[in-house]
C-alpha positions, 0 to 999 in steps of 0.5 A: 500499500505504501510502495503504491502511494510513493510510486503514484506521488512520483508519477504525478510529479513527473507528469505535472501539466500546470505550474510544474510544466517546466520541470516536466519538460526537463524530465522529458529532455532527460529521458530522451538524452538517456535513450539517445545515449543508450542508443548511440552506445549500443549501435557503436559497440555493435559496429566494433564488435561486428567489425572485429568479428567479421575481420577475425572470421575472414583472417582465420579463414584465409590463414592457418590458426598456428604456423610451425617453422623448423629453423634448426634444419632450415624447413621440413624435408618430409612434410607428409610425416610432418603433417601427421606428427603435428596432427597427433597434438592435442586440439590440432585438427589438420596440418598442411605445408607451405612455401612463400615467396615473392614474385612479379607477374605479367601478362600482355594486359598488365602486371602485379607484384604478388606473393606466391604460396606453395601448397598441397591442395589435399591438405590445405583444404582442411586448414584454410577456406581457400579451396571453398573461396575459388569461384572459377576453376578449382584449386585441385586443378594445380595438379593438372597442369605441368609439363605441357611445353613451356608451361610449368604448372597451374596457378590460382589467383585472387580476383584483384590479381586477375583484374590487374593482370587481366587474365582469366582462366586458361591464360598463361601468366609469366612469373619473374623472381629474384632467383634466376640463372648465374652468368658472367653478367650477374643473376639473370631473372629466369621467366617462368610460365603458368596457366591460371586454373582458378581465381578466388575470392576470400573477402580479404584485400590483402589476400584477393589482390596479392596472393597466387598459389601453386603446388609445392613442386612449382613453388620449389623450382620457381623460389629455388628451395628444396624443402617446405619452409613451414607447416600450418595448423588448424585447431578446434578453437581458434581462441586457444591457438596461442596456448597450443603454439606454446605446447607445440614449440615446447614439445618439439624443442628449441629448434622449432618456432611457432606463432599463432594467427593472433600474434601476427595480426596483434596490431590490428585487433589491439587497435580495434579494441582500443577503438572500441573502448574509446568509442564506448567511453565517448558516447558514454559521456551522453548518458552522463550528461542525461544523468546531470539533467536528472540531477538538475530536474529532481533538484528544481522539483525538490525546491518547487515541492518543498511545501508538498513535502512538508505536508506529506511529512505532517501527514505521517509520511516518513523520511524513507517514503520521501526519499523513495518518491524522488528516487522513484522519479529518477528510476522511472526516467532511467528505466524509460530512457534506457528501455527506448534506447536499447530497443531503438539501438538494437533494431537500428543495429540490425537494420544496418547490418541486414541491409549493409547500409554503411559501405567501406573502402575495402583497400583500407578495411578489408571489408566492403561494408560495416557489420553490426553484431550485438553480443548479449553481454555488451548489450546487457552490460550497457543497460546495467551501466546506463541504469546505475548511472541513472539510479546514482544521479537520484541519491543526492536530490532524494536525500535533499528532499528527505531533509526538508524541514516541515515547520520551516517549509510551512512557515 
């Protein structure tokens, strides 16, 4: 009964229409401020979370989770045995060999500097998503080309590389590397001709515009290497990659070096996390401003209602009841504003993500649009934080109201 009385009085004070209309306007502005702050915060955090998650998915789809180098022997002489051994480690799902090098690719229509990656297609498909990303041709056609006249082997290139070269499936591409033939005049580059057997699109600008895949034997001949440089591992939980990398390094000994995908991309994700925190703090100030409006409106209301407070006290209302009345006013503003802002932010982020309304420069962000992802933990954390700020803002005005002297106010 008493709680209903306190809520009734608080609601009447907030919805005053005559003398206290100005105070009601300030309360409305406070509610709108809280709603806008919460909405902006939900959208901003969803933006940064979506961007980070999308980049993570694309990076871990195009790259391995863990990399292993045999520095003691200068590589892996028997990569099949190494793949079987590494696949036996806990949490490791698959292992694949790799050889990396740089080359200048040329055709009649253009040229481009690319990264040559030698792979075993049958093993690579279990470690990365390259095989599924091939849109024209097939990654497994790399083995079908070789020994045909002057053509050394097959080549699968990114869509961006194909556009730079003006090359399509079936066209020939000439590769020139720093490794060539030694002559009295010095090192003479030796051109190698390959046939394009496929194009891929991983959704990452770096890969789509810089990478070309060949089989291991072709990579060894082009780059003049006699063994596999590194082994790539895929694990069951990519967020456990650092622990797996340390375990593999400890088990294999000091002659092996390991790195995981998070270490290789640490600067990128550190920048994204810092930007997420900075954006959350900056936009969170909007909620703080709205909380100050709550303080101002309640203080004005206490000054205006001092005689009413005195009358309520003389009629039997205790100090705690007066405190609850004004606390409930701030709580109503906080609940309504936070609720509207949270729902509005969720709907807005969902629309932005579904219809991809915000476009990006793929050369800068590796993404063509801004993804929005709302994690329930972040969503409820924003709601709890906003409500906490609003509740704290009501403490001082509520206490001031409870300290009004009835005799002084009535006199």
